[in-house]
C-alpha positions in Angstrom: 0.1 -0.3 0.3 1.0 3.6 -0.7 2.2 5.6 2.0 -0.4 7.7 3.4 0.7 11.1 5.5 -1.8 13.5 7.7 -1.4 17.0 8.3 -2.6 17.9 12.2 -2.5 22.2 12.7 0.1 22.9 14.9 -1.8 24.7 17.6 -5.1 23.7 18.9 -7.4 26.4 19.2 -10.2 25.8 22.4 -13.2 28.0 22.7 -15.3 28.2 25.4 -18.5 29.7 26.7 -20.2 30.2 30.2 -23.3 31.3 31.6 -23.2 35.2 33.5 -25.4 34.6 36.2 -24.9 38.8 37.1 -23.3 41.1 34.4 -22.8 43.6 37.0 -20.4 42.1 38.8 -17.6 41.7 35.7 -14.4 43.2 36.3 -12.7 45.3 33.6 -9.2 47.1 33.8 -10.9 50.6 34.2 -9.1 52.0 37.5 -12.3 53.9 39.0 -11.5 57.7 40.2 -12.5 57.4 43.8 -10.6 58.6 46.7 -8.7 56.3 48.6 -8.3 53.3 46.9 -4.8 51.1 46.8 -3.5 48.8 44.3 -2.7 44.6 45.2 -0.1 43.1 43.0 -1.3 39.7 43.1 1.9 37.4 41.9 1.8 34.2 41.5 5.5 33.7 40.4 6.1 34.2 43.6 9.3 36.7 42.8 11.0 34.8 40.3 10.4 37.4 37.6 12.1 35.7 35.1 12.3 37.5 31.8 12.6 34.9 29.4 10.7 35.3 26.3 9.2 38.7 27.8 8.0 42.0 25.4 11.2 43.5 27.1 13.9 40.9 25.8 12.4 40.6 22.2 12.9 44.6 22.6 16.1 43.9 22.8 17.0 41.0 20.8 17.3 38.6 23.5 15.5 35.1 25.1 16.3 36.0 27.8 16.9 33.1 30.9 13.6 31.5 32.3 11.1 31.6 31.0 7.3 31.9 33.5 5.4 28.6 34.3 2.9 27.6 36.5 5.2 26.7 39.5 2.0 25.6 41.4 -1.9 23.9 40.3 -2.7 25.1 43.7 -1.6 28.5 43.5 -4.0 28.9 40.6 -6.9 27.4 41.8 -6.7 29.3 45.0 -6.2 32.3 43.1 -9.8 31.3 41.0 -11.6 31.0 44.0 -10.7 34.3 45.8 -10.5 36.2 42.3 -14.5 34.8 41.9 -15.3 35.8 46.7 -14.0 38.6 46.2 -15.8 39.7 42.4 -19.2 38.4 44.5 -18.5 40.2 47.2 -17.5 43.3 45.4 -14.3 44.2 47.0 -12.5 45.1 43.3 -12.7 47.8 41.5 -10.7 47.2 38.6 -9.1 43.8 37.4 -6.1 43.6 35.0 -4.0 40.0 34.1 -0.5 40.6 34.4 1.4 37.8 32.1 0.8 39.8 29.1 3.3 42.3 29.1 4.1 42.6 33.1 3.4 44.9 35.9 4.0 47.7 34.1 1.8 47.4 30.9 -0.7 46.3 33.2 -1.0 49.3 35.5 -0.3 51.9 32.2 -3.6 50.1 30.4 -5.5 50.3 34.0 -4.3 53.8 33.8 -5.3 54.5 30.1 -9.0 52.8 30.8 -9.6 54.7 33.7 -8.1 58.4 32.5 -6.3 58.8 35.8 -2.8 58.6 36.8 -1.3 56.5 39.3 2.0 55.8 41.7 3.6 52.2 41.6 6.2 51.4 44.6 8.5 48.3 43.6 10.1 46.7 46.4 13.2 48.0 47.2 15.5 44.9 47.3 14.2 43.9 43.5 15.9 44.7 39.9 12.9 47.3 38.7 13.2 45.5 35.2 12.5 42.6 36.3 9.7 43.5 38.3 8.0 45.2 36.1 8.2 43.4 33.0 8.5 39.5 33.8 5.0 38.3 32.9 4.8 35.9 35.3 1.3 34.8 36.5 -1.0 36.9 38.4 -3.1 40.2 38.4 -3.0 43.8 39.3 -6.7 45.0 41.5 -7.5 48.0 43.0 -9.2 47.8 45.8 -10.7 50.8 48.4 -9.1 51.3 51.0 -11.9 50.7 53.5 -12.1 47.0 51.7 -8.5 46.4 51.8 -8.2 44.2 55.3 -11.2 41.7 54.0 -9.6 41.3 50.7 -6.1 40.3 52.3 -7.3 38.1 54.6 -9.3 36.2 51.8 -6.3 36.1 50.1 -4.9 35.0 53.2 -7.8 32.0 53.9 -6.8 30.9 49.9 -2.7 30.7 51.1 -2.2 34.0 48.6 -1.3 36.3 51.3 2.2 35.5 50.9 2.5 36.5 47.4 0.3 39.3 47.5 1.5 43.1 48.3 0.2 46.6 48.4 2.1 48.3 45.9 0.4 51.8 44.0 -2.3 54.2 44.2 -3.8 57.2 42.2 -2.3 60.2 41.6 -3.6 63.6 40.4 -1.4 64.5 38.5 -2.1 62.3 35.1 1.3 60.8 35.5 2.5 57.6 35.8 5.3 57.2 38.5 7.6 54.5 39.3 9.2 54.4 43.0 12.0 52.3 44.3 12.6 53.1 48.1 10.7 56.1 48.1 12.7 57.6 44.8 11.0 58.3 42.1 12.8 56.3 38.9 10.1 56.6 36.3 8.0 59.4 35.0 6.0 60.2 32.2 2.8 61.9 31.5 -0.7 59.7 30.6 -0.6 61.1 26.8 3.2 60.7 26.3 2.6 57.1 27.5 -0.5 56.8 25.0 1.3 58.4 22.3 4.2 55.6 22.5 1.9 52.4 23.7 -0.2 53.4 20.4 2.6 54.4 17.7 2.5 51.2 16.0 -1.4 51.4 15.5 -1.4 55.1 14.1 1.5 54.0 11.5 -0.3 51.2 10.6 -3.7 53.4 10.3 -1.5 56.4 8.4 -0.7 53.7 5.2 -3.8 51.8 5.3 -6.4 54.0 6.0 -7.2 57.8 5.6 -4.1 59.8 6.8 -6.2 62.5 8.6 -8.7 60.1 10.2 -5.8 58.2 11.2 -4.0 61.8 12.4 -7.1 63.0 14.4 -7.5 59.8 16.3 -4.3 59.6 17.6 -4.6 63.4 18.9 -7.7 62.3 20.6 -6.1 59.4 22.4 -3.5 62.1 24.0 -6.1 65.1 24.7 -6.5 64.8 28.4 -9.5 66.6 28.3 -11.2 63.4 26.4 -13.6 61.9 29.0 -13.7 58.8 27.3 -16.9 56.3 28.1 -18.6 58.5 30.7 -22.1 57.3 30.8 -25.3 59.6 31.8 -28.2 58.8 32.7 -30.9 61.4 33.3 -34.1 59.1 33.2 -35.9 55.9 35.2 -35.5 52.5 33.7 -38.9 51.1 34.6 -38.9 47.3 34.1 -41.2 44.7 34.3 -44.2 47.8 34.4 -47.4 46.4 33.8 -49.3 48.2 30.9 -53.4 48.1 30.4 -52.7 47.9 26.4 -50.1 47.2 24.2 -50.2 49.1 20.7 -48.7 46.5 18.1 -45.1 46.9 17.0 -44.1 45.5 13.4 -40.3 44.7 13.9 -39.0 44.7 10.4 -37.0 42.6 9.2 -35.3 41.3 5.3 -32.9 38.7 4.3 -29.5 38.7 6.3 -30.9 40.6 8.9 -30.6 39.8 12.8 -30.7 41.5 16.4 -34.7 41.7 15.3 -35.1 39.4 18.5 -33.4 41.7 20.7 -35.1 44.3 19.2 -38.7 43.1 19.7 -37.8 42.6 23.6 -36.4 45.9 23.9 -40.0 46.9 22.6 -41.9 44.5 24.7 -40.3 45.8 27.9 -41.0 49.1 26.7 -44.9 48.7 26.5 -45.6 46.8 23.0 -47.4 44.0 21.6 -44.1 43.2 19.1 -45.2 41.1 15.3 -42.4 39.6 13.3 -42.3 41.1 9.9 -40.5 40.1 6.8 -40.5 42.1 4.1 -41.6 39.1 2.2 -44.9 39.2 4.1 -45.5 42.6 3.0 -44.9 42.3 -0.7 -47.0 39.4 -0.2 -49.9 41.0 1.4 -50.0 39.0 4.5 -49.4 42.1 6.8 -50.3 45.6 6.2 -48.5 48.5 7.9 -51.9 49.9 8.7 -52.4 47.4 11.1 -49.0 48.9 13.5 -48.5 51.7 15.6 -44.6 51.9 15.1 -42.1 50.0 13.4 -38.4 49.1 13.9 -36.3 48.4 10.3 -33.3 46.0 12.1 -30.0 45.5 11.5 -27.1 43.8 10.7 -26.4 42.0 7.2 -29.5 42.6 4.7 -28.3 41.8 1.1 -24.9 40.5 2.1 -24.2 43.3 3.7 -22.6 44.7 0.7 -21.6 48.3 0.4 -25.3 50.1 -0.3 -27.1 47.4 1.4 -29.4 49.7 3.3 -30.4 51.6 -0.2 -30.7 48.1 -1.8 -33.7 47.2 0.7 -35.1 51.0 0.2 -35.2 50.2 -3.7 -37.0 46.7 -2.8 -40.2 49.1 -1.8 -39.7 52.4 -3.7 -39.6 50.3 -7.2 -43.1 47.9 -5.6 -46.1 50.2 -6.1 -48.1 48.4 -3.6 -45.4 48.0 -0.7 -44.6 52.1 -1.5 -47.9 53.5 -1.2 -48.2 51.0 2.2 -45.2 52.2 3.5 -45.9 55.8 2.3 -49.8 55.8 4.2 -47.6 54.4 7.1 -45.1 57.3 7.4 -48.4 59.5 6.2 -50.1 59.2 10.0 -49.9 61.0 12.3 -50.2 57.8 15.0 -47.2 56.2 14.2 -43.3 56.6 14.8 -40.5 55.0 13.3 -36.7 53.5 14.0 -33.9 52.3 11.5 -30.9 50.7 12.9 -28.1 50.0 11.1 -28.9 49.0 7.6 -32.4 49.1 8.9 -31.6 53.3 9.5 -29.7 53.2 6.0 -33.1 51.8 4.8 -35.2 54.5 6.3 -32.3 57.2 4.9 -33.7 56.3 1.5 -37.2 56.8 1.6 -37.4 60.0 2.0 -39.5 60.4 -0.5 -42.2 59.3 1.2 -41.6 60.4 5.0 -43.1 64.4 5.7 -40.8 66.5 7.1 -37.6 64.8 6.0 -35.7 67.1 3.4 -33.1 67.9 5.7 -31.9 63.9 6.2 -28.7 63.1 5.0 -27.7 59.2 3.0 -25.0 57.6 4.5 -22.0 56.8 3.1 -18.5 55.5 3.3 -16.5 56.4 6.5 -14.2 58.7 6.0 -11.7 56.5 7.2 -12.4 54.4 4.3 -12.8 51.5 6.3 -15.5 49.3 8.7 -15.4 50.8 11.8 -16.5 48.7 15.5 -16.6 50.9 18.2 -18.0 52.0 21.1 -18.7 55.6 21.3 -20.9 58.5 23.4 -23.9 59.5 22.5 -25.1 62.8 23.9 -29.0 62.7 23.7 -30.2 66.7 23.1 -33.5 68.3 23.0 -35.8 67.3 20.6 -39.1 66.4 19.4 -38.7 62.9 18.5 -41.2 60.3 21.0 -38.8 57.9 21.2 -36.3 60.4 23.3 -38.8 62.2 25.0 -37.1 62.7 29.5 -34.2 61.5 28.0 -33.0 64.9 27.2 -29.2 65.4 28.3 -27.8 61.6 28.5 -24.8 60.9 27.7 -24.9 56.5 26.6 -22.6 54.2 25.1 -23.4 52.6 21.9 -22.3 50.1 20.1 -21.5 50.8 16.4 -20.4 48.4 13.3 -20.3 50.1 10.0 -18.8 50.9 6.8 -21.0 53.1 5.5 -21.4 55.5 8.9 -20.8 59.0 7.4 -23.7 61.4 7.1 -23.8 63.1 4.0 -26.3 66.2 3.9 -27.3 67.9 0.8 -26.5 71.3 2.0 -24.5 72.6 5.3 -28.1 74.4 6.8 -29.9 70.6 6.5 -26.6 69.5 8.9 -27.6 72.1 11.6 -31.4 71.8 11.3 
């Protein structure tokens, strides 16, 4: 028989999913700007600070001697259990893994996320470079000073007290300071560190994307006055409220659309009776929009999510006389409202000829960066007549955006400000 050869992948990728019991207990690296808090390092490397294969060694064209390892499976298990307990008891304000870049990288990234300066104190008898850049297992956590004793006691109960130490706190100087023996051995501003941290990204974006967009984003990263993502909610969220009546709401979708289940869930909680309506239901006269008070056009991957997909969706309405008249009649009623999200928004913007009072609406074209953009942005709700924003004026909400054509293009400068 002939020789057989089997080629196996050189790496194994394992994906795992777990249920999250309470999303409000999630831990992030964002330092919380509260007075009287401390940073605690849980060092599962127990002082070995091995620099082998670290980023520091690589930047110096070295391999280093001795690589970080899991020296004690018991420590790792105890660490997991301790963090779970501290999280459930809400003793942790922020958390960041130390093993990818080392202590300095973890601390600086936490400072970036919280937009706040910090002081770090490395042991007087240690090699500062090794202490700051060894990528040993462990984590840096932020706790309130009033909880510090309780946190250290929980770590002691899990046999981690001998590898845990308080080594930092926040400062008001917008700088990162490293001290050893009470003397400053390194100090730099957050803006300067952000510029260094994102320099490679900036250079890549300048070559690959629109260089003006890349420069604008790079400058924003270094802007000390940039508030970042800081939500402000000026309205009450009423969950579980009983409604005497539920107006019918059309959750409109087209081929490839997703998010319709979440959309229906949101409007149901707001008091509507949500009905799944596919465009084929409208085109085939199975559903009549005259039966609905509201309509939400969902987003996602309609028409394969190619450029202009929302416009294609709109043309399926504009070029079908029955659908055109049905949508026109719906929009002209004074007791209806509409919402478009993602491709659904682009679709509605291309139905301006059917919607009264929308002559100033924009069309959505390719992003100025010339790239797909997936980001979390802050959106401030200004005073406006929309029923969807009633009572929400002044709120600043974190909104996820994901699009290749999200730039609003107005016909005139006057329309952009109307």
